[in-house]
NUNUKOL-99122 format. One record per residue (C-alpha): residue number from 1; x, y, z. Coordinates in pm, 1 decimal. Layout:
+-----+----------+----------+----------+
:   i :       xx :       yy :       zz :
+-----+----------+----------+----------+
: NUM :        X :        Y :        Z :
...
+-----+----------+----------+----------+
//
This chain:
+-----+----------+----------+----------+
:   i :       xx :       yy :       zz :
+-----+----------+----------+----------+
:   1 :   8044.5 :   7534.8 :   6613.6 :
:   2 :   8024.1 :   7213.5 :   6414.9 :
:   3 :   7697.3 :   7165.7 :   6232.0 :
:   4 :   7550.3 :   6817.9 :   6215.7 :
:   5 :   7306.3 :   6708.9 :   5951.2 :
:   6 :   7031.4 :   6473.9 :   6052.0 :
:   7 :   6952.3 :   6192.0 :   5815.9 :
:   8 :   6630.0 :   6243.3 :   5626.5 :
:   9 :   6342.1 :   6038.6 :   5768.9 :
:  10 :   6234.6 :   5744.2 :   5554.6 :
:  11 :   5939.9 :   5808.7 :   5321.5 :
:  12 :   5590.4 :   5689.9 :   5404.9 :
:  13 :   5568.0 :   5517.7 :   5066.5 :
:  14 :   5840.7 :   5298.1 :   4924.1 :
:  15 :   5690.2 :   5338.7 :   4576.4 :
:  16 :   5471.7 :   5621.3 :   4451.3 :
:  17 :   5333.8 :   5611.1 :   4095.8 :
:  18 :   5096.5 :   5876.8 :   3963.5 :
:  19 :   4928.8 :   5853.3 :   3622.3 :
:  20 :   5184.3 :   5600.2 :   3501.7 :
:  21 :   5139.1 :   5500.3 :   3136.5 :
:  22 :   5341.3 :   5301.7 :   2887.2 :
:  23 :   5254.0 :   5270.2 :   2519.3 :
:  24 :   5459.0 :   5053.4 :   2285.1 :
:  25 :   5457.1 :   5170.6 :   1924.4 :
:  26 :   5468.4 :   4917.4 :   1643.0 :
:  27 :   5419.5 :   4886.0 :   1269.9 :
:  28 :   5067.0 :   4755.8 :   1321.0 :
:  29 :   4965.3 :   5020.1 :   1571.8 :
:  30 :   5028.9 :   5066.6 :   1938.9 :
:  31 :   4997.8 :   4855.8 :   2250.0 :
:  32 :   4894.3 :   5012.4 :   2580.7 :
:  33 :   5084.3 :   4824.3 :   2852.0 :
:  34 :   5001.3 :   5059.8 :   3140.2 :
:  35 :   4703.3 :   5293.5 :   3135.1 :
:  36 :   4727.4 :   5577.4 :   3387.4 :
:  37 :   4813.0 :   5371.6 :   3695.4 :
:  38 :   4833.3 :   5554.1 :   4027.9 :
:  39 :   4963.5 :   5331.3 :   4303.6 :
:  40 :   5121.4 :   5381.7 :   4645.9 :
:  41 :   5317.3 :   5099.8 :   4810.0 :
:  42 :   5366.1 :   5168.9 :   5183.3 :
:  43 :   5714.0 :   5150.7 :   5331.4 :
:  44 :   5771.4 :   4821.0 :   5511.1 :
:  45 :   5481.9 :   4638.6 :   5348.4 :
:  46 :   5481.0 :   4292.8 :   5190.2 :
:  47 :   5298.6 :   4397.1 :   4875.8 :
:  48 :   5148.1 :   4164.2 :   4614.9 :
:  49 :   5122.8 :   4278.2 :   4252.6 :
:  50 :   4894.7 :   4036.0 :   4069.2 :
:  51 :   4738.5 :   4006.2 :   3726.5 :
:  52 :   4703.9 :   3773.4 :   3427.0 :
:  53 :   4985.6 :   3726.8 :   3176.5 :
:  54 :   5024.8 :   4044.4 :   2973.6 :
:  55 :   4845.0 :   4258.6 :   3232.2 :
:  56 :   5135.8 :   4502.9 :   3266.9 :
:  57 :   5307.2 :   4379.5 :   3585.1 :
:  58 :   5650.5 :   4331.3 :   3431.0 :
:  59 :   5629.4 :   4665.8 :   3252.4 :
:  60 :   5554.3 :   4834.5 :   3585.2 :
:  61 :   5849.8 :   4661.5 :   3752.2 :
:  62 :   6087.2 :   4736.9 :   3465.0 :
:  63 :   5996.0 :   5105.6 :   3483.2 :
:  64 :   6075.9 :   5104.9 :   3856.2 :
:  65 :   6411.1 :   4941.8 :   3782.4 :
:  66 :   6497.6 :   5188.2 :   3506.5 :
:  67 :   6491.6 :   4922.3 :   3235.5 :
:  68 :   6188.4 :   5059.8 :   3048.6 :
:  69 :   6109.0 :   5425.5 :   2977.7 :
:  70 :   5760.6 :   5536.7 :   3073.6 :
:  71 :   5536.9 :   5723.6 :   2831.1 :
:  72 :   5372.1 :   5946.5 :   3091.3 :
:  73 :   5330.8 :   5992.7 :   3465.0 :
:  74 :   5556.7 :   6029.4 :   3765.6 :
:  75 :   5731.6 :   5759.0 :   3969.1 :
:  76 :   5931.8 :   5774.7 :   4289.8 :
:  77 :   6133.7 :   5490.3 :   4438.4 :
:  78 :   6205.5 :   5557.9 :   4807.2 :
:  79 :   6118.6 :   5927.9 :   4744.3 :
:  80 :   6371.9 :   5944.8 :   4456.6 :
:  81 :   6221.5 :   6057.3 :   4127.0 :
:  82 :   6325.3 :   5809.8 :   3856.3 :
:  83 :   6371.8 :   6095.0 :   3604.8 :
:  84 :   6539.5 :   6356.8 :   3824.7 :
:  85 :   6745.0 :   6112.2 :   4036.8 :
:  86 :   6782.4 :   5794.2 :   3831.2 :
:  87 :   7099.9 :   5666.9 :   4002.8 :
:  88 :   6959.1 :   5716.9 :   4352.6 :
:  89 :   6629.8 :   5553.8 :   4250.4 :
:  90 :   6810.5 :   5248.5 :   4108.8 :
:  91 :   7023.3 :   5219.8 :   4423.4 :
:  92 :   6707.6 :   5202.4 :   4635.4 :
:  93 :   6565.6 :   4895.4 :   4462.3 :
:  94 :   6672.5 :   4539.8 :   4398.4 :
:  95 :   6490.1 :   4336.7 :   4133.5 :
:  96 :   6476.3 :   3960.3 :   4095.4 :
:  97 :   6366.7 :   3909.8 :   3732.4 :
:  98 :   6174.4 :   3618.3 :   3587.3 :
:  99 :   6451.2 :   3539.5 :   3338.6 :
: 100 :   6754.6 :   3344.0 :   3457.9 :
: 101 :   7001.7 :   3604.5 :   3330.0 :
: 102 :   7327.6 :   3486.9 :   3485.4 :
: 103 :   7678.9 :   3479.8 :   3340.7 :
: 104 :   7748.7 :   3104.7 :   3317.7 :
: 105 :   8126.0 :   3147.6 :   3356.3 :
: 106 :   8113.0 :   3321.4 :   3694.9 :
: 107 :   8078.7 :   3153.6 :   4031.4 :
: 108 :   7813.9 :   3274.0 :   4279.7 :
: 109 :   8087.4 :   3433.1 :   4491.3 :
: 110 :   8225.6 :   3619.6 :   4189.4 :
: 111 :   7881.5 :   3727.5 :   4068.0 :
: 112 :   7793.0 :   3880.9 :   4403.4 :
: 113 :   8130.1 :   4053.5 :   4434.1 :
: 114 :   8097.5 :   4202.9 :   4084.0 :
: 115 :   7739.5 :   4311.1 :   4153.4 :
: 116 :   7841.9 :   4472.9 :   4482.6 :
: 117 :   8123.6 :   4655.9 :   4303.8 :
: 118 :   7881.7 :   4786.5 :   4041.4 :
: 119 :   7671.8 :   4937.2 :   4321.3 :
: 120 :   7977.6 :   5087.5 :   4488.6 :
: 121 :   7961.3 :   4873.8 :   4801.8 :
: 122 :   8301.5 :   4897.1 :   4978.3 :
: 123 :   8472.6 :   4560.2 :   5024.0 :
: 124 :   8460.7 :   4571.7 :   5406.8 :
: 125 :   8081.9 :   4619.5 :   5387.3 :
: 126 :   8008.1 :   4339.1 :   5144.0 :
: 127 :   7801.0 :   4046.2 :   5273.7 :
: 128 :   7872.0 :   3790.9 :   5001.7 :
: 129 :   7895.1 :   3477.5 :   5214.6 :
: 130 :   7616.1 :   3589.9 :   5448.1 :
: 131 :   7380.3 :   3630.1 :   5153.3 :
: 132 :   7487.7 :   3301.9 :   4993.5 :
: 133 :   7421.8 :   3126.2 :   5322.6 :
: 134 :   7080.0 :   3289.2 :   5346.3 :
: 135 :   6978.3 :   3150.5 :   5006.2 :
: 136 :   7139.5 :   2810.3 :   5067.0 :
: 137 :   7428.3 :   2840.8 :   4822.0 :
: 138 :   7736.4 :   2844.2 :   5046.2 :
: 139 :   7840.8 :   2499.8 :   4926.4 :
: 140 :   7815.3 :   2623.5 :   4565.3 :
: 141 :   8001.9 :   2950.7 :   4622.9 :
: 142 :   8287.5 :   2852.2 :   4391.1 :
: 143 :   8095.4 :   2645.4 :   4133.4 :
: 144 :   8029.2 :   2789.9 :   3791.3 :
: 145 :   7677.1 :   2926.3 :   3753.8 :
: 146 :   7622.2 :   2703.7 :   3449.1 :
: 147 :   7647.5 :   2394.6 :   3671.8 :
: 148 :   7367.5 :   2508.3 :   3905.3 :
: 149 :   7014.9 :   2372.1 :   3885.2 :
: 150 :   6725.4 :   2596.4 :   3786.0 :
: 151 :   6619.1 :   2638.5 :   4147.0 :
: 152 :   6972.6 :   2730.4 :   4253.5 :
: 153 :   6998.8 :   2987.9 :   3976.6 :
: 154 :   6671.0 :   3137.6 :   4089.4 :
: 155 :   6806.7 :   3174.2 :   4442.6 :
: 156 :   7128.6 :   3324.1 :   4306.3 :
: 157 :   6921.1 :   3593.3 :   4135.2 :
: 158 :   6765.2 :   3674.7 :   4472.3 :
: 159 :   7114.6 :   3698.1 :   4622.9 :
: 160 :   7231.4 :   3933.3 :   4345.8 :
: 161 :   6940.4 :   4166.9 :   4410.3 :
: 162 :   7033.7 :   4201.9 :   4778.0 :
: 163 :   7406.1 :   4284.3 :   4758.0 :
: 164 :   7354.4 :   4660.1 :   4800.8 :
: 165 :   7099.3 :   4617.9 :   5082.5 :
: 166 :   6819.2 :   4798.8 :   4900.5 :
: 167 :   6522.0 :   4920.4 :   5106.4 :
: 168 :   6289.7 :   4787.9 :   4832.2 :
: 169 :   6314.6 :   4431.8 :   4697.8 :
: 170 :   6104.9 :   4324.5 :   4397.8 :
: 171 :   6048.1 :   3952.0 :   4345.7 :
: 172 :   5911.4 :   3878.6 :   3999.2 :
: 173 :   5784.4 :   3518.0 :   4007.7 :
: 174 :   6073.4 :   3415.3 :   4238.1 :
: 175 :   5954.3 :   3060.0 :   4311.4 :
: 176 :   5901.3 :   2945.7 :   3952.8 :
: 177 :   6091.6 :   2619.8 :   3919.6 :
: 178 :   6184.2 :   2608.2 :   4289.1 :
: 179 :   6089.1 :   2295.9 :   4484.0 :
: 180 :   5868.8 :   2316.4 :   4792.8 :
: 181 :   6147.0 :   2284.2 :   5052.3 :
: 182 :   6361.4 :   2553.4 :   4892.7 :
: 183 :   6056.4 :   2773.5 :   4843.9 :
: 184 :   5984.0 :   2756.7 :   5215.8 :
: 185 :   6341.9 :   2845.2 :   5309.7 :
: 186 :   6340.9 :   3132.4 :   5060.2 :
: 187 :   6018.7 :   3272.4 :   5204.9 :
: 188 :   6152.4 :   3237.3 :   5557.7 :
: 189 :   6447.9 :   3456.8 :   5464.9 :
: 190 :   6238.3 :   3709.9 :   5273.0 :
: 191 :   5989.3 :   3738.3 :   5560.4 :
: 192 :   6284.9 :   3804.6 :   5789.7 :
: 193 :   6399.2 :   4085.6 :   5560.1 :
: 194 :   6049.8 :   4230.0 :   5566.8 :
: 195 :   6036.0 :   4219.3 :   5947.9 :
: 196 :   6364.4 :   4411.5 :   5955.9 :
: 197 :   6214.4 :   4685.2 :   5742.1 :
: 198 :   6269.9 :   4589.5 :   5378.2 :
: 199 :   5969.6 :   4658.5 :   5157.9 :
: 200 :   5888.5 :   4348.6 :   4951.2 :
: 201 :   5699.6 :   4363.8 :   4622.0 :
: 202 :   5592.5 :   4022.4 :   4495.5 :
: 203 :   5445.2 :   3912.5 :   4166.1 :
: 204 :   5333.9 :   3551.1 :   4157.2 :
: 205 :   5090.2 :   3317.1 :   3986.6 :
: 206 :   5065.5 :   3117.0 :   4309.5 :
: 207 :   4768.4 :   3303.0 :   4453.9 :
: 208 :   4777.6 :   3108.8 :   4779.3 :
: 209 :   5133.9 :   3238.0 :   4821.3 :
: 210 :   5020.7 :   3599.1 :   4785.7 :
: 211 :   4727.5 :   3540.8 :   5020.9 :
: 212 :   4955.5 :   3398.3 :   5289.6 :
: 213 :   5247.1 :   3640.8 :   5257.9 :
: 214 :   5113.4 :   3979.0 :   5149.4 :
: 215 :   4956.3 :   4236.3 :   5379.0 :
: 216 :   4839.3 :   4443.7 :   5082.2 :
: 217 :   4757.1 :   4344.8 :   4722.4 :
: 218 :   4703.4 :   4526.4 :   4393.5 :
: 219 :   4554.1 :   4361.4 :   4085.0 :
: 220 :   4632.9 :   4488.2 :   3735.5 :
: 221 :   4436.3 :   4384.7 :   3427.3 :
: 222 :   4476.2 :   4516.5 :   3071.3 :
: 223 :   4713.8 :   4783.0 :   3201.1 :
: 224 :   4463.9 :   4922.5 :   3451.4 :
: 225 :   4457.8 :   4902.3 :   3828.6 :
: 226 :   4136.7 :   4711.9 :   3911.5 :
: 227 :   4192.1 :   4663.1 :   4285.6 :
: 228 :   4427.4 :   4774.9 :   4562.4 :
: 229 :   4352.8 :   4705.3 :   4926.3 :
: 230 :   4467.9 :   4532.5 :   5242.0 :
: 231 :   4453.6 :   4155.9 :   5188.5 :
: 232 :   4185.7 :   4110.5 :   5456.0 :
: 233 :   3965.4 :   4379.4 :   5304.1 :
: 234 :   4012.7 :   4234.6 :   4958.0 :
: 235 :   3908.3 :   3889.5 :   5077.7 :
: 236 :   3600.5 :   4046.3 :   5233.3 :
: 237 :   3483.2 :   4188.8 :   4901.4 :
: 238 :   3310.9 :   3869.4 :   4799.1 :
: 239 :   3029.3 :   3821.3 :   5046.4 :
: 240 :   2993.1 :   3454.1 :   4973.1 :
: 241 :   3030.4 :   3119.6 :   5146.0 :
: 242 :   2960.4 :   2760.3 :   5052.1 :
: 243 :   2807.5 :   2515.5 :   5299.7 :
: 244 :   2854.7 :   2145.8 :   5224.8 :
: 245 :   2617.2 :   1904.2 :   5398.8 :
: 246 :   2655.8 :   1530.1 :   5445.2 :
: 247 :   2310.3 :   1385.7 :   5508.9 :
: 248 :   2195.1 :   1071.6 :   5687.9 :
: 249 :   1985.1 :    981.4 :   5382.6 :
: 250 :   2096.7 :   1149.8 :   5059.1 :
: 251 :   1795.7 :   1282.4 :   4867.3 :
: 252 :   1720.8 :   1174.9 :   4512.3 :
: 253 :   1638.7 :   1533.7 :   4419.8 :
: 254 :   1679.8 :   1876.6 :   4574.7 :
: 255 :   1399.2 :   1995.3 :   4804.1 :
: 256 :   1224.8 :   2311.8 :   4674.1 :
: 257 :   1268.9 :   2471.8 :   5018.2 :
: 258 :   1643.6 :   2504.6 :   4949.0 :
: 259 :   1608.1 :   2678.4 :   4611.7 :
: 260 :   1706.6 :   3017.9 :   4759.5 :
: 261 :   2056.9 :   2884.6 :   4834.6 :
: 262 :   2157.9 :   2782.7 :   4478.7 :
: 263 :   2174.4 :   2417.9 :   4585.4 :
: 264 :   2393.6 :   2160.6 :   4414.9 :
: 265 :   2342.7 :   1786.2 :   4460.2 :
: 266 :   2677.0 :   1614.2 :   4417.3 :
: 267 :   2717.8 :   1257.5 :   4288.7 :
: 268 :   2828.7 :   1142.6 :   4634.7 :
: 269 :   2493.8 :   1258.1 :   4778.7 :
: 270 :   2624.9 :   1568.8 :   4954.3 :
: 271 :   2447.2 :   1902.2 :   4907.4 :
: 272 :   2630.8 :   2232.1 :   4856.8 :
: 273 :   2445.8 :   2551.2 :   4951.3 :
: 274 :   2575.3 :   2901.5 :   4870.4 :
: 275 :   2480.4 :   3207.9 :   5070.6 :
: 276 :   2582.0 :   3560.1 :   5171.0 :
: 277 :   2681.5 :   3575.8 :   5538.7 :
: 278 :   2580.7 :   3943.7 :   5554.8 :
: 279 :   2224.4 :   3853.9 :   5457.9 :
: 280 :   2168.9 :   3507.4 :   5600.6 :
: 281 :   2310.0 :   3358.9 :   5923.4 :
: 282 :   2403.4 :   2994.7 :   5897.5 :
: 283 :   2139.1 :   2912.5 :   6158.7 :
: 284 :   1870.8 :   3019.2 :   5911.6 :
: 285 :   2008.8 :   2781.5 :   5650.4 :
: 286 :   2017.4 :   2492.8 :   5895.6 :
: 287 :   1655.2 :   2565.5 :   5992.4 :
: 288 :   1557.9 :   2548.0 :   5623.4 :
: 289 :   1739.1 :   2214.2 :   5587.8 :
: 290 :   1561.1 :   2067.2 :   5891.5 :
: 291 :   1225.0 :   2200.6 :   5767.8 :
: 292 :   1290.2 :   2017.0 :   5443.6 :
: 293 :   1306.6 :   1693.0 :   5643.6 :
: 294 :   1681.1 :   1635.1 :   5597.6 :
: 295 :   1902.5 :   1498.5 :   5877.8 :
: 296 :   2259.2 :   1633.6 :   5884.0 :
: 297 :   2545.3 :   1411.8 :   6000.8 :
: 298 :   2833.5 :   1642.6 :   5900.2 :
: 299 :   2892.9 :   1987.7 :   5751.5 :
: 300 :   3175.0 :   2212.8 :   5638.8 :
: 301 :   3202.7 :   2570.3 :   5513.8 :
: 302 :   3432.0 :   2709.7 :   5248.0 :
: 303 :   3556.5 :   3067.3 :   5269.5 :
: 304 :   3620.1 :   3304.9 :   4982.6 :
: 305 :   3985.9 :   3301.9 :   4880.2 :
: 306 :   4205.3 :   3530.1 :   4671.2 :
: 307 :   4158.5 :   3317.4 :   4360.2 :
: 308 :   3783.2 :   3385.2 :   4366.2 :
: 309 :   3841.4 :   3759.7 :   4383.5 :
: 310 :   4116.3 :   3750.5 :   4121.6 :
: 311 :   3898.0 :   3564.6 :   3874.0 :
: 312 :   3598.7 :   3786.9 :   3941.0 :
: 313 :   3790.2 :   4110.7 :   3891.6 :
: 314 :   3995.7 :   4006.7 :   3589.1 :
: 315 :   3714.7 :   3826.3 :   3406.9 :
: 316 :   3467.7 :   4112.3 :   3455.9 :
: 317 :   3719.5 :   4361.0 :   3321.3 :
: 318 :   3805.3 :   4137.7 :   3029.8 :
: 319 :   3447.2 :   4117.2 :   2905.7 :
+-----+----------+----------+----------+
//
C-alpha cells in the first residue's frame, strides 16, 4: 500500500515574534533597538508596521530576513523558526529594502534569473517576464539597471523579492521616490497578491497609504510595541471629531455658550468646535449654537485619522 503524505496546513500566523529584543553594543554604551516585542501577524493580512525614524522597524524586518541577529526572543516566519530552520524561514519571505541595492551591470531579466537561481527555482517554474510585466518593466527587461530611473529601480526591487513566490512579502518604504501613477499601479499589483493569499507587511511614512491599504496596524516607538490592532479599531481609539461651521454673520468673538466645545474662531469667520461623539451627539452641539443666536449656512465634520493616532501614541511615549 502506497502511503501519501498530506501537505501541512498553512499556519494561522505568517509571523510570530515573542519577547524579541535587539541590543547594539558600542564603545559609548549600548543601544536598545527592540525591547521585548511580542507580535503576531495573521496569515493573509495586509499588515502595517509604523513608527518614527529609529523606532526599530528596520531592525525587526532585518531579523525576519536573517540579516540581523537578535539578542533575545523567538521568531517564526511561516511557522519556521529562524534559528532552527534558517533556510526554510528565509525561503518563506521576500523583502523589498529601502536601499536601492542593485548590481548596475545586470539587466532586470538577468537580475531576476540570478535571484531565482539563488532560491533554487527551477527554470520551467520561473516567472521572470510575468513579474517584470506586473511591475511595468517589460520594456526595460534588457536595459542595464544603472540606466533605470529611481522609481524603476524601486519596482525592480519589488520584482526581485517575488521571484521565489514567498508567502510573506515585506515592503520597506516601497513607494519612496515613486511617482503617483506608478505608485497606484504598484499597489494594484500588491493588493492582487494579497487577495490571492500573500501576506503583505508594509512600512511607510505615508500614513494615508497605511490607512487605506492595511487591515491591521502595529506602531513601534523607541523599540517598544505601543499599539497593535485592526485599522478600524485603531481609528476608533481617539473619540474625537471636529465640527466646522460657516455662519450667516460671523461673530466678532466666541459666544460663552460654546466654551465646552474648545471653540476656535478662524480668520475667515468660521468656527471650529471639537467634541467626543460618545459623550455628545451632534444635535446637542447644534442646539447650543442656535441658543447662542448663531445662524448656520454650512457645516462639515472631520474624522480622526491614522496620523492623529500615530502622533498621539508616539509623542506620549517619547515624553
